[in-house]
Structure formats: C-alpha cells, structure tokens
All heavy atoms as an XYZ file, in Angstrom:
627
protein
N       0.805     -1.211      0.004
C      -0.006      0.007     -0.001
C       0.834      1.247     -0.003
O       0.627      2.124     -0.801
N       1.864      1.265      0.925
C       2.690      2.467      1.078
C       3.522      2.716     -0.161
O       3.735      3.861     -0.569
C       3.594      2.342      2.319
C       2.926      2.785      3.593
C       3.907      2.854      4.741
C       3.179      3.238      6.034
N       4.020      3.118      7.200
N       4.032      1.635     -0.794
C       4.878      1.733     -1.993
C       4.070      2.364     -3.130
O       4.557      3.241     -3.831
C       5.390      0.355     -2.418
C       6.550     -0.145     -1.605
S       8.076      0.762     -1.952
C       8.643     -0.155     -3.383
N       2.848      1.860     -3.304
C       1.985      2.369     -4.378
C       1.665      3.837     -4.156
O       1.702      4.642     -5.107
C       0.699      1.554     -4.447
N       1.404      4.193     -2.920
C       1.084      5.576     -2.577
C       2.299      6.466     -2.855
O       2.170      7.562     -3.413
C       0.668      5.689     -1.119
N       3.483      5.965     -2.487
C       4.716      6.724     -2.706
C       4.950      6.871     -4.219
O       5.327      7.960     -4.692
C       5.904      6.019     -2.063
N       4.715      5.816     -4.967
C       4.874      5.837     -6.434
C       3.920      6.844     -7.063
O       4.310      7.604     -7.951
N       2.688      6.846     -6.572
C       1.676      7.760     -7.105
C       2.051      9.200     -6.789
O       1.952     10.099     -7.648
C       0.311      7.417     -6.520
N       2.528      9.417     -5.569
C       2.935     10.761     -5.139
C       4.095     11.232     -5.994
O       4.145     12.402     -6.417
C       3.310     10.750     -3.680
N       5.020     10.312     -6.286
C       6.199     10.634     -7.105
C       5.758     11.003     -8.524
O       6.238     12.000     -9.084
C       7.131      9.416     -7.127
C       8.483      9.755     -7.748
O       9.006     10.851     -7.448
O       8.996      8.933     -8.535
N       4.850     10.205     -9.078
C       4.358     10.462    -10.437
C       3.651     11.823    -10.482
O       3.818     12.589    -11.435
C       3.406      9.353    -10.857
N       2.880     12.104     -9.434
C       2.140     13.360     -9.354
C       3.130     14.541     -9.288
O       2.947     15.561     -9.942
C       1.253     13.334     -8.123
C       0.064     14.263     -8.240
C      -0.906     14.116     -7.078
O      -0.661     13.335     -6.138
N      -2.011     14.839     -7.114
N       4.192     14.355     -8.501
C       5.214     15.413     -8.367
C       5.884     15.639     -9.721
O       6.105     16.779    -10.113
C       6.242     14.984     -7.317
N       6.205     14.544    -10.416
C       6.851     14.661    -11.742
C       5.913     15.369    -12.724
O       6.326     16.230    -13.489
C       7.235     13.272    -12.294
C       8.549     12.758    -11.731
C       9.161     11.716    -12.654
N       8.215     10.681    -13.007
C       8.133      9.480    -12.404
N       8.945      9.186    -11.421
N       7.243      8.601    -12.801
N       4.630     15.009    -12.673
C       3.628     15.616    -13.551
C       3.520     17.113    -13.252
O       3.570     17.948    -14.145
C       2.271     14.933    -13.359
C       1.179     15.538    -14.186
C       1.138     15.340    -15.562
C       0.187     16.328    -13.605
C       0.123     15.903    -16.337
C      -0.818     16.894    -14.365
C      -0.850     16.685    -15.732
N       3.431     17.439    -11.960
C       3.364     18.819    -11.529
C       4.560     19.615    -12.007
O       4.440     20.732    -12.481
N       5.727     18.960    -11.905
C       6.977     19.606    -12.308
C       6.969     19.877    -13.828
O       7.346     20.967    -14.266
C       8.156     18.689    -11.925
C       9.484     19.374    -12.058
N       9.884     20.376    -11.195
C      10.483     19.196    -12.946
C      11.078     20.794    -11.557
N      11.471     20.100    -12.631
N       6.520     18.878    -14.616
C       6.533     19.062    -16.074
C       5.489     20.107    -16.508
O       5.737     20.891    -17.402
C       6.303     17.730    -16.800
O       4.987     17.301    -16.625
N       4.356     20.141    -15.795
C       3.339     21.156    -16.094
C       3.903     22.541    -15.795
O       3.754     23.477    -16.583
C       2.021     20.908    -15.294
C       1.109     22.136    -15.343
C       1.312     19.690    -15.834
N       4.589     22.643    -14.637
C       5.211     23.914    -14.262
C       6.226     24.333    -15.321
O       6.298     25.501    -15.722
C       5.884     23.758    -12.898
C       5.867     25.047    -12.077
C       6.635     24.887    -10.777
C       5.828     24.152     -9.711
N       6.551     24.125     -8.423
N       7.004     23.344    -15.778
C       8.002     23.596    -16.812
C       7.370     24.092    -18.112
O       7.847     25.055    -18.714
N       6.295     23.427    -18.513
C       5.579     23.819    -19.734
C       5.008     25.225    -19.626
O       5.101     26.025    -20.551
C       4.450     22.835    -20.043
C       4.858     21.511    -20.693
C       3.653     20.572    -20.743
C       5.397     21.740    -22.105
N       4.433     25.508    -18.445
C       3.858     26.833    -18.209
C       4.918     27.906    -18.290
O       4.720     28.959    -18.927
C       3.166     26.890    -16.849
C       1.716     26.387    -16.804
C       1.214     26.368    -15.374
C       0.814     27.233    -17.679
N       6.060     27.631    -17.659
C       7.175     28.587    -17.693
C       7.592     28.846    -19.131
O       7.811     29.995    -19.522
C       8.363     28.041    -16.864
O       7.891     27.735    -15.562
C       9.485     29.070    -16.766
N       7.721     27.756    -19.900
C       8.084     27.866    -21.323
C       7.088     28.742    -22.082
O       7.457     29.631    -22.824
C       8.048     26.471    -21.951
C       9.389     25.948    -22.428
C       9.258     24.531    -22.921
O       8.717     24.349    -24.036
O       9.683     23.591    -22.206
N       5.804     28.437    -21.852
C       4.728     29.188    -22.544
C       4.775     30.666    -22.180
O       4.666     31.542    -23.042
C       3.346     28.634    -22.165
C       2.988     27.373    -22.911
C       2.540     27.702    -24.321
C       2.275     26.460    -25.156
N       2.540     26.699    -26.565
N       4.922     30.946    -20.884
C       4.983     32.334    -20.417
C       6.161     33.045    -21.026
O       6.028     34.179    -21.523
C       5.035     32.392    -18.862
C       5.378     33.789    -18.385
C       3.699     31.947    -18.279
N       7.324     32.366    -21.079
C       8.525     32.951    -21.648
C       8.307     33.238    -23.135
O       8.601     34.339    -23.613
C       9.727     31.998    -21.469
O       9.860     31.690    -20.107
C      11.009     32.630    -21.975
N       7.745     32.258    -23.864
C       7.549     32.448    -25.299
C       6.501     33.541    -25.552
O       6.643     34.343    -26.475
C       7.195     31.139    -25.979
O       5.837     31.033    -26.255
N       5.495     33.594    -24.676
C       4.463     34.617    -24.783
C       5.077     35.993    -24.553
O       4.819     36.945    -25.284
C       3.355     34.336    -23.798
S       1.916     35.403    -24.022
N       5.939     36.072    -23.549
C       6.640     37.320    -23.241
C       7.489     37.762    -24.405
O       7.486     38.952    -24.771
N       8.169     36.829    -25.039
C       9.005     37.123    -26.202
C       8.132     37.664    -27.335
O       8.491     38.643    -28.010
C       9.747     35.855    -26.660
O      10.426     35.278    -25.542
C      10.760     36.159    -27.745
N       6.962     37.021    -27.537
C       6.028     37.471    -28.591
C       5.547     38.893    -28.310
O       5.466     39.702    -29.223
C       4.817     36.538    -28.666
C       5.176     35.177    -29.236
O       6.303     35.039    -29.778
O       4.353     34.263    -29.157
N       5.230     39.181    -27.047
C       4.749     40.523    -26.675
C       5.840     41.554    -26.953
O       5.557     42.613    -27.501
C       4.310     40.562    -25.195
C       4.112     41.994    -24.732
C       3.028     39.761    -25.008
N       7.079     41.219    -26.612
C       8.195     42.140    -26.865
C       8.346     42.379    -28.372
O       8.475     43.518    -28.822
C       9.511     41.592    -26.255
C       9.407     41.676    -24.724
C      10.715     42.383    -26.746
C      10.513     40.917    -23.988
N       8.294     41.292    -29.153
C       8.420     41.403    -30.607
C       7.283     42.265    -31.188
O       7.525     43.140    -32.025
C       8.390     40.021    -31.240
N       6.075     42.038    -30.687
C       4.922     42.790    -31.140
C       5.072     44.268    -30.798
O       4.839     45.138    -31.629
C       3.646     42.227    -30.500
C       2.339     42.914    -30.884
C       2.020     42.708    -32.376
C       1.187     42.397    -30.060
N       5.500     44.525    -29.566
C       5.727     45.915    -29.124
C       6.735     46.610    -30.016
O       6.501     47.745    -30.462
C       6.189     45.941    -27.645
O       5.258     45.204    -26.862
C       6.295     47.344    -27.132
N       7.843     45.937    -30.305
C       8.880     46.497    -31.187
C       8.290     46.823    -32.548
O       8.560     47.876    -33.121
C      10.032     45.507    -31.356
C      10.990     45.502    -30.176
C      12.138     44.557    -30.431
C      13.051     44.464    -29.209
N      14.051     43.403    -29.367
N       7.466     45.884    -33.069
C       6.842     46.072    -34.385
C       5.909     47.273    -34.386
O       5.940     48.068    -35.308
C       6.077     44.783    -34.758
C       5.831     44.584    -36.213
C       7.101     44.617    -37.044
O       8.119     44.028    -36.716
N       7.074     45.343    -38.154
N       5.111     47.397    -33.330
C       4.171     48.525    -33.215
C       4.937     49.837    -33.132
O       4.568     50.808    -33.813
C       3.250     48.352    -31.970
C       2.483     49.629    -31.674
C       2.272     47.195    -32.204
N       5.993     49.853    -32.335
C       6.811     51.062    -32.220
C       7.429     51.416    -33.559
O       7.458     52.578    -33.956
C       7.904     50.893    -31.142
C       7.411     50.877    -29.708
C       8.547     50.537    -28.764
C       6.770     52.197    -29.331
N       7.909     50.384    -34.267
C       8.501     50.608    -35.578
C       7.436     51.177    -36.523
O       7.715     52.089    -37.284
C       9.030     49.276    -36.139
C      10.159     49.456    -37.148
C      10.478     48.174    -37.866
C      11.308     47.205    -37.052
N      11.617     45.969    -37.812
N       6.215     50.633    -36.413
C       5.096     51.104    -37.239
C       4.773     52.560    -36.947
O       4.560     53.346    -37.863
N       4.718     52.920    -35.662
C       4.381     54.304    -35.336
C       5.514     55.230    -35.760
O       5.289     56.360    -36.156
C       4.096     54.446    -33.832
O       5.253     54.256    -33.069
N       6.740     54.722    -35.707
C       7.902     55.508    -36.163
C       7.772     55.723    -37.665
O       8.017     56.836    -38.159
C       9.192     54.739    -35.821
C      10.471     55.471    -36.194
C      10.886     56.505    -35.160
N      12.010     57.287    -35.601
C      11.944     58.565    -35.928
N      10.785     59.208    -35.798
N      12.989     59.223    -36.337
N       7.358     54.684    -38.389
C       7.177     54.797    -39.830
C       6.103     55.840    -40.149
O       6.293     56.661    -41.035
C       6.747     53.455    -40.440
O       7.736     52.477    -40.200
N       4.995     55.779    -39.384
C       3.905     56.735    -39.591
C       4.404     58.149    -39.340
O       4.083     59.092    -40.070
C       2.735     56.398    -38.663
N       5.225     58.291    -38.303
C       5.802     59.584    -37.936
C       6.663     60.099    -39.097
O       6.555     61.262    -39.477
C       6.677     59.371    -36.701
C       6.870     60.572    -35.811
C       7.709     60.231    -34.588
O       7.279     59.355    -33.799
O       8.782     60.821    -34.461
N       7.515     59.210    -39.618
C       8.404     59.587    -40.720
C       7.603     59.950    -41.978
O       7.952     60.908    -42.678
C       9.382     58.455    -41.028
C      10.446     58.182    -39.964
C      11.227     56.917    -40.275
C      11.402     59.370    -39.841
N       6.549     59.165    -42.241
C       5.700     59.459    -43.413
C       5.045     60.823    -43.257
O       4.981     61.602    -44.209
C       4.627     58.379    -43.575
C       5.055     57.100    -44.284
C       3.932     56.070    -44.194
C       5.397     57.369    -45.735
N       4.560     61.093    -42.046
C       3.927     62.395    -41.754
C       4.904     63.520    -41.988
O       4.551     64.556    -42.579
N       6.135     63.312    -41.508
C       7.176     64.330    -41.667
C       7.480     64.539    -43.149
O       7.593     65.676    -43.604
C       8.444     63.864    -40.924
C       9.475     64.939    -40.718
C       8.930     66.164    -39.992
O       8.344     66.059    -38.909
N       9.085     67.339    -40.569
N       7.599     63.448    -43.886
C       7.865     63.522    -45.333
C       6.748     64.279    -46.051
O       7.010     65.116    -46.918
C       8.001     62.124    -45.909
N       5.498     63.990    -45.660
C       4.343     64.675    -46.264
C       4.410     66.172    -45.972
O       4.192     66.997    -46.868
C       3.038     64.091    -45.730
N       4.734     66.523    -44.718
C       4.864     67.940    -44.341
C       5.939     68.615    -45.179
O       5.739     69.726    -45.667
C       5.235     68.057    -42.852
C       4.060     68.284    -41.953
C       4.545     68.610    -40.544
C       3.694     67.841    -39.526
N       4.291     67.817    -38.203
N       7.082     67.933    -45.303
C       8.184     68.482    -46.086
C       7.773     68.701    -47.542
O       8.125     69.713    -48.148
C       9.412     67.540    -46.038
C      10.047     67.507    -44.672
O       9.767     68.366    -43.822
N      10.889     66.528    -44.444
N       7.016     67.733    -48.090
C       6.550     67.853    -49.475
C       5.665     69.074    -49.647
O       5.792     69.819    -50.610
C       5.826     66.588    -49.926
C       6.747     65.520    -50.448
S       5.835     64.092    -51.035
C       4.989     64.762    -52.476
N       4.742     69.259    -48.690
C       3.838     70.415    -48.739
C       4.632     71.711    -48.693
O       4.387     72.628    -49.466
C       2.797     70.341    -47.582
C       2.034     71.640    -47.458
C       1.832     69.185    -47.821
N       5.625     71.748    -47.790
C       6.479     72.926    -47.683
C       7.199     73.208    -48.985
O       7.230     74.342    -49.461
C       7.508     72.726    -46.539
O       6.805     72.382    -45.355
C       8.302     73.996    -46.274
N       7.774     72.141    -49.567
C       8.486     72.295    -50.840
C       7.547     72.718    -51.956
O       7.905     73.553    -52.786
C       9.186     70.974    -51.222
C      10.426     70.710    -50.391
C      11.025     69.357    -50.645
O      10.384     68.489    -51.260
N      12.225     69.155    -50.188
N       6.348     72.134    -51.938
C       5.357     72.486    -52.969
C       5.043     73.973    -52.880
O       4.974     74.668    -53.897
C       4.112     71.637    -52.767
C       3.233     71.555    -54.010
C       2.010     70.699    -53.781
O       1.653     70.452    -52.623
O       1.417     70.277    -54.782
N       4.844     74.454    -51.649
C       4.578     75.880    -51.422
C       5.718     76.719    -51.990
O       5.495     77.718    -52.659
C       4.441     76.173    -49.926
C       3.027     75.880    -49.416
O       2.166     75.561    -50.260
O       2.814     75.978    -48.192
N       6.953     76.287    -51.680
C       8.139     77.025    -52.147
C       8.172     77.047    -53.676
O       8.467     78.080    -54.291
C       9.399     76.379    -51.585
N       7.876     75.889    -54.285
C       7.875     75.793    -55.758
C       6.817     76.710    -56.351
O       7.098     77.472    -57.291
C       7.672     74.334    -56.216
C       8.920     73.502    -55.869
C       7.388     74.257    -57.717
C       8.731     72.000    -56.009
N       5.608     76.660    -55.796
C       4.529     77.524    -56.291
C       4.897     78.992    -56.138
O       4.643     79.807    -57.031
C       3.218     77.222    -55.539
C       2.559     75.869    -55.866
C       1.374     75.613    -54.964
C       2.136     75.796    -57.332
N       5.513     79.302    -55.002
C       5.940     80.684    -54.739
C       6.989     81.101    -55.771
O       6.921     82.217    -56.313
C       6.499     80.791    -53.322
C       6.858     82.182    -52.929
N       5.917     83.150    -52.681
C       8.067     82.795    -52.787
C       6.524     84.291    -52.406
N       7.834     84.100    -52.448
N       7.934     80.195    -56.053
C       8.978     80.474    -57.047
C       8.362     80.688    -58.434
O       8.759     81.610    -59.144
C       9.979     79.319    -57.133
O      10.565     79.118    -55.880
N       7.405     79.836    -58.783
C       6.710     79.967    -60.095
C       6.040     81.324    -60.196
O       6.149     82.007    -61.213
C       5.645     78.880    -60.221
C       6.159     77.558    -60.748
C       5.046     76.527    -60.916
O       3.925     76.753    -60.394
O       5.297     75.514    -61.562
N       5.383     81.702    -59.103
C       4.694     82.985    -59.054
C       5.689     84.116    -59.251
O       5.452     85.032    -60.033
C       3.980     83.100    -57.696
C       2.890     84.162    -57.719
O       2.200     84.264    -58.759
O       2.775     84.892    -56.724
N       6.816     84.037    -58.531
C       7.852     85.057    -58.638
C       8.387     85.133    -60.062
O       8.582     86.219    -60.594
C       9.005     84.743    -57.683
O       8.541     84.767    -56.356
N       8.615     83.972    -60.684
C       9.131     83.937    -62.058
C       8.136     84.586    -63.033
O       8.520     85.334    -63.913
C       9.419     82.491    -62.495
C      10.730     81.906    -61.962
C      10.767     80.411    -62.268
C      11.932     82.602    -62.588
N       6.861     84.273    -62.812
C       5.808     84.827    -63.663
C       5.834     86.354    -63.574
O       5.798     87.059    -64.582
C       4.448     84.267    -63.242
C       3.412     84.335    -64.365
C       2.087     83.679    -63.995
N       2.246     82.234    -63.788
C       2.060     81.624    -62.608
N       1.732     82.320    -61.541
N       2.206     80.330    -62.501
N       5.906     86.878    -62.329
C       5.938     88.323    -62.096
C       7.164     88.953    -62.724
O       7.078     90.006    -63.377
C       5.899     88.625    -60.589
C       4.511     88.431    -59.994
C       4.513     88.650    -58.493
C       3.136     88.353    -57.896
N       3.190     88.201    -56.460
N       8.322     88.278    -62.552
C       9.563     88.798    -63.132
C       9.458     88.824    -64.658
O       9.930     89.774    -65.312
C      10.772     87.969    -62.696
C      11.152     88.285    -61.279
S      12.687     87.576    -60.612
C      13.103     86.241    -61.633
N       8.825     87.793    -65.202
C       8.659     87.722    -66.667
C       7.806     88.893    -67.160
O       8.126     89.524    -68.181
C       7.995     86.383    -67.012
O       7.533     86.396    -68.340
N       6.742     89.183    -66.421
C       5.858     90.316    -66.773
C       6.627     91.623    -66.699
O       6.559     92.448    -67.620
C       4.611     90.351    -65.833
C       3.706     89.130    -66.120
C       3.833     91.639    -65.995
C       2.642     88.888    -65.078
N       7.431     91.781    -65.627
C       8.229     93.003    -65.461
C       9.227     93.148    -66.620
O       9.346     94.229    -67.205
C       8.972     92.991    -64.093
C       7.926     93.118    -62.964
C       9.996     94.111    -64.000
C       8.476     92.879    -61.577
N       9.927     92.038    -66.964
C      10.904     92.129    -68.070
C      10.222     92.494    -69.366
O      10.749     93.287    -70.155
C      11.690     90.793    -68.268
O      11.051     89.738    -67.559
C      13.134     90.879    -67.826
N       9.052     91.906    -69.603
C       8.295     92.217    -70.820
C       7.982     93.721    -70.854
O       8.189     94.379    -71.873
C       6.992     91.399    -70.885
O       7.293     90.004    -70.672
C       6.288     91.573    -72.212
N       7.513     94.270    -69.720
C       7.202     95.710    -69.629
C       8.443     96.560    -69.885
O       8.367     97.554    -70.600
C       6.632     96.058    -68.245
C       5.159     95.752    -68.146
N       4.236     96.398    -68.912
C       4.473     94.910    -67.335
C       3.022     95.942    -68.611
N       3.134     95.018    -67.652
N       9.565     96.133    -69.276
C      10.820     96.891    -69.439
C      11.267     96.900    -70.906
O      11.774     97.911    -71.380
C      11.926     96.315    -68.559
C      11.807     96.595    -67.054
C      12.863     95.844    -66.286
C      11.911     98.091    -66.769
N      11.037     95.776    -71.580
C      11.449     95.710    -73.002
C      10.646     96.677    -73.865
O      11.136     97.211    -74.841
C      11.274     94.265    -73.537
C      12.380     93.334    -73.099
C      12.086     91.882    -73.422
O      10.986     91.566    -73.911
N      13.040     91.016    -73.164
N       9.399     96.892    -73.473
C       8.527     97.770    -74.266
C       8.781     99.244    -74.017
O       8.324    100.088    -74.735
C       7.041     97.447    -74.007
C       6.610     96.219    -74.754
C       6.154     95.079    -74.086
C       6.640     96.198    -76.173
C       5.743     93.953    -74.770
C       6.241     95.062    -76.858
C       5.795     93.943    -76.155
O       5.414     92.826    -76.849
N       9.480     99.555    -72.917
C       9.700    100.971    -72.568
C      10.741    101.599    -73.494
O      11.653    100.967    -73.966
C      10.155    101.086    -71.122
C       8.944    100.977    -70.184
C       9.343    101.219    -68.723
O      10.521    101.291    -68.408
N       8.353    101.334    -67.859
C-alpha cells in the first residue's frame, strides 16, 4: 500500500513539475512574442511619424515651388514691360 502511494505521489510530483516547466516555457515564449509585437508597433508608429514628416516636407516644398513659379511669372511680366519701354 505504502509503496503504491509513494509511487503515485512521485508520479504526481513529476507531472506537476513538467506542467510547471511547460507553463514557464509558454509564459517565456508569450513574453518574447509581446516584446516582438511591441517592437513592431513602435517601428510602425515611427514609420507613420516619418511618413507624416515627409508629407509635411513635401507640402512645404510644394509651397516654395509655387511661390517660385509665381515670382518667375511676375519677373517675366516685369521684363516684358521693361522691353517695351
């Protein structure tokens, strides 16, 4: 009786140990996944930030180009007037 009980207790302890081991593994791998996901999300938000910045820069450049075109047009009109004088 006592031997069987001891054997059962031992098997239960081993089972408990392996379950604990599996859980630890799962938690560790889950933690790793969370870290990877967080890095990816941060990288994504950084990309969005960079895209936003690029868009702002384009708008600024576009404004500068339009302003330059306008200036050239005005200068062209002035030169035409000067030629006729």
